[in-house]
GUMI-596463 format. One record per residue (C-alpha): residue number from 1; residue in one letter; chain; x, y, z. Coordinates in pm, whole numbers. Layout:
BEGIN
ATOM   kolro   fimi   tordo       c1       c2       c3
ATOM     NUM      a       A        X        Y        Z
...
This chain:
BEGIN
ATOM   kolro   fimi   tordo       c1       c2       c3
ATOM       1      p       A     1016     2773    11606
ATOM       2      e       A     1358     2873    11748
ATOM       3      r       A     1472     2999    11406
ATOM       4      r       A     1156     3207    11371
ATOM       5      k       A     1212     3357    11716
ATOM       6      d       A     1572     3453    11622
ATOM       7      s       A     1447     3610    11300
ATOM       8      e       A     1183     3809    11490
ATOM       9      t       A     1445     3925    11740
ATOM      10      r       A     1682     4036    11461
ATOM      11      k       A     1401     4230    11291
ATOM      12      r       A     1299     4395    11619
ATOM      13      v       A     1661     4499    11685
ATOM      14      a       A     1705     4624    11328
ATOM      15      d       A     1397     4846    11372
ATOM      16      m       A     1533     5004    11692
ATOM      17      t       A     1689     5347    11707
ATOM      18      p       A     2049     5361    11838
ATOM      19      e       A     1915     5494    12170
ATOM      20      e       A     1668     5203    12197
ATOM      21      r       A     1947     4954    12121
ATOM      22      a       A     2168     5108    12390
ATOM      23      a       A     1882     5093    12643
ATOM      24      a       A     1808     4729    12549
ATOM      25      l       A     2171     4636    12618
ATOM      26      l       A     2128     4763    12974
ATOM      27      t       A     1787     4606    13044
ATOM      28      s       A     1691     4261    13169
ATOM      29      q       A     1424     4136    12930
ATOM      30      k       A     1293     3890    13191
ATOM      31      a       A     1250     4131    13481
ATOM      32      g       A     1214     4467    13306
ATOM      33      l       A     1485     4622    13524
ATOM      34      k       A     1835     4739    13451
ATOM      35      n       A     2072     4442    13407
ATOM      36      e       A     2413     4344    13543
ATOM      37      r       A     2598     4552    13284
ATOM      38      a       A     2400     4860    13395
ATOM      39      y       A     2466     4772    13761
ATOM      40      l       A     2843     4765    13703
ATOM      41      e       A     2835     5092    13507
ATOM      42      d       A     2613     5268    13762
ATOM      43      l       A     2815     5139    14057
ATOM      44      e       A     3130     5289    13908
ATOM      45      h       A     3001     5607    13743
ATOM      46      v       A     2701     5706    13955
ATOM      47      h       A     2806     5579    14296
ATOM      48      g       A     3185     5607    14261
ATOM      49      g       A     3229     5238    14345
ATOM      50      q       A     3071     5282    14691
ATOM      51      a       A     2706     5222    14768
ATOM      52      t       A     2486     5033    15007
ATOM      53      h       A     2375     4709    14843
ATOM      54      a       A     2053     4517    14907
ATOM      55      l       A     2095     4177    14743
ATOM      56      f       A     1803     3938    14731
ATOM      57      d       A     1661     3631    14566
ATOM      58      v       A     1344     3422    14557
ATOM      59      d       A     1305     3129    14794
ATOM      60      n       A     1349     2800    14603
ATOM      61      f       A     1348     2972    14263
ATOM      62      k       A     1576     2718    14094
ATOM      63      d       A     1339     2442    14201
ATOM      64      i       A     1047     2626    14036
ATOM      65      n       A     1237     2652    13707
ATOM      66      d       A     1368     2297    13718
ATOM      67      t       A     1038     2135    13814
ATOM      68      f       A      772     2350    13649
ATOM      69      g       A      961     2523    13366
ATOM      70      h       A     1097     2862    13281
ATOM      71      d       A      759     3009    13181
ATOM      72      f       A      649     2993    13545
ATOM      73      g       A      986     3119    13667
ATOM      74      d       A      982     3408    13420
ATOM      75      k       A      642     3522    13552
ATOM      76      v       A      789     3533    13903
ATOM      77      l       A     1092     3734    13781
ATOM      78      r       A      867     3983    13600
ATOM      79      k       A      655     4046    13912
ATOM      80      i       A      964     4089    14128
ATOM      81      g       A     1089     4340    13874
ATOM      82      e       A      758     4527    13900
ATOM      83      a       A      774     4526    14280
ATOM      84      i       A     1129     4663    14277
ATOM      85      a       A     1048     4927    14016
ATOM      86      s       A      755     5045    14229
ATOM      87      v       A      987     5140    14517
ATOM      88      s       A     1328     5212    14362
ATOM      89      r       A     1490     5361    14054
ATOM      90      n       A     1812     5181    14148
ATOM      91      g       A     1697     4820    14108
ATOM      92      y       A     1881     4566    13894
ATOM      93      h       A     1823     4208    13780
ATOM      94      l       A     2169     4055    13777
ATOM      95      h       A     2089     3701    13661
ATOM      96      g       A     1870     3406    13756
ATOM      97      d       A     1676     3510    14064
ATOM      98      e       A     1941     3752    14189
ATOM      99      f       A     1833     4114    14224
ATOM     100      i       A     2006     4413    14377
ATOM     101      i       A     1913     4765    14485
ATOM     102      l       A     2187     5027    14522
ATOM     103      g       A     2200     5348    14720
ATOM     104      p       A     2144     5500    15062
ATOM     105      e       A     1779     5384    15072
ATOM     106      a       A     1857     5027    14963
ATOM     107      a       A     1773     4862    15297
ATOM     108      a       A     1438     5039    15334
ATOM     109      e       A     1351     4976    14969
ATOM     110      a       A     1436     4604    14997
ATOM     111      a       A     1212     4575    15304
ATOM     112      k       A      929     4739    15105
ATOM     113      v       A      982     4490    14820
ATOM     114      r       A      962     4202    15066
ATOM     115      d       A      636     4344    15207
ATOM     116      i       A      488     4392    14858
ATOM     117      l       A      573     4035    14758
ATOM     118      a       A      442     3900    15089
ATOM     119      g       A      110     4064    14998
ATOM     120      a       A      100     3917    14647
ATOM     121      t       A     -171     3672    14547
ATOM     122      v       A      -72     3384    14323
ATOM     123      t       A     -353     3193    14152
ATOM     124      f       A     -286     2857    13989
ATOM     125      r       A     -509     2653    13761
ATOM     126      n       A     -460     2281    13717
ATOM     127      a       A     -540     2080    13405
ATOM     128      d       A     -874     1972    13555
ATOM     129      g       A     -976     2339    13595
ATOM     130      e       A     -936     2349    13972
ATOM     131      t       A     -784     2672    14107
ATOM     132      h       A     -554     2719    14405
ATOM     133      v       A     -452     3046    14567
ATOM     134      k       A     -123     3110    14747
ATOM     135      d       A      -70     3426    14946
ATOM     136      g       A      275     3577    14914
ATOM     137      i       A      608     3517    14743
ATOM     138      g       A      898     3477    14982
ATOM     139      i       A     1232     3646    14925
ATOM     140      s       A     1547     3664    15130
ATOM     141      f       A     1773     3969    15130
ATOM     142      g       A     2095     4096    15276
ATOM     143      i       A     2236     4446    15319
ATOM     144      g       A     2603     4535    15289
ATOM     145      d       A     2853     4801    15187
ATOM     146      d       A     2940     4593    14879
ATOM     147      k       A     2803     4294    14692
ATOM     148      q       A     3012     4042    14887
ATOM     149      s       A     2900     4160    15230
ATOM     150      a       A     2539     4184    15107
ATOM     151      d       A     2566     3825    14982
ATOM     152      a       A     2695     3706    15321
ATOM     153      a       A     2398     3878    15489
ATOM     154      l       A     2165     3725    15228
ATOM     155      q       A     2290     3375    15312
ATOM     156      r       A     2226     3440    15682
ATOM     157      d       A     1875     3565    15607
ATOM     158      k       A     1805     3254    15395
ATOM     159      a       A     1916     3028    15680
ATOM     160      d       A     1704     3222    15932
ATOM     161      r       A     1397     3214    15704
ATOM     162      k       A     1440     2841    15643
ATOM     163      a       A     1459     2775    16018
ATOM     164      e       A     1149     2991    16078
ATOM     165      a       A      955     2820    15798
ATOM     166      s       A     1024     2475    15939
ATOM     167      g       A      849     2576    16260
ATOM     168      m       A      559     2755    16092
ATOM     169      s       A      274     2665    15863
ATOM     170      g       A      409     2892    15587
ATOM     171      e       A      536     2724    15274
ATOM     172      s       A      745     2853    14987
ATOM     173      l       A      593     2915    14645
ATOM     174      y       A      776     2607    14517
ATOM     175      d       A      650     2384    14800
ATOM     176      f       A      295     2506    14736
ATOM     177      m       A      327     2435    14362
ATOM     178      k       A      467     2090    14433
ATOM     179      r       A      180     2013    14670
ATOM     180      i       A     -101     2110    14429
ATOM     181      s       A       50     1955    14115
ATOM     182      a       A       30     1590    14011
ATOM     183      p       A      153     1404    13701
ATOM     184      d       A     -209     1347    13590
ATOM     185      n       A     -320     1698    13690
ATOM     186      p       A      -34     1945    13633
ATOM     187      i       A      -44     2320    13686
ATOM     188      v       A     -132     2480    13352
ATOM     189      s       A     -141     2849    13445
ATOM     190      m       A      -24     3093    13708
ATOM     191      e       A     -128     3453    13763
ATOM     192      i       A       49     3681    14010
ATOM     193      k       A     -110     3999    14138
ATOM     194      l       A       73     4247    14354
ATOM     195      p       A     -121     4437    14623
ATOM     196      g       A     -352     4688    14456
ATOM     197      e       A     -354     4515    14118
ATOM     198      k       A     -692     4421    13973
């Protein structure tokens, strides 16, 4: 199966125009946004090395991948990419669950992304056919004049959100998945709809 996938990828790349190949090199296949290479190029050439950064990631994303598999994690990344693309042309998927928005509107755009994801509906189906619905996907974000200061703010936001969650009834996507799944009745599908999606 892996060999077939590599062969299909090679054929798809061979069929691309040079422009399509160049665009593919700058695009995250998992999130559908520009990738880290594009971020570094844009930061230097478009923003002259200076830009407001909004850095964010998904609450407990690594746990989702490690416990439930990359197929579930990839669906989350794709929807985050869609949410970012709906509010910003300067969104990037760096790696894993790390995303960034650049530019003077980065803070406002990141807040909009958080609101969009908070309004998402995630529907799970277990092996026995039972469905479960979770409202919202939690993200943390930080704003800074560069990636390092945005990351420091992101870590503070994560700590604040974790403290808030411990005193509230809200649970992360991962905690919800863990609660509804069992070895004899695992989650077999997940569908994520952003606000306004049918």
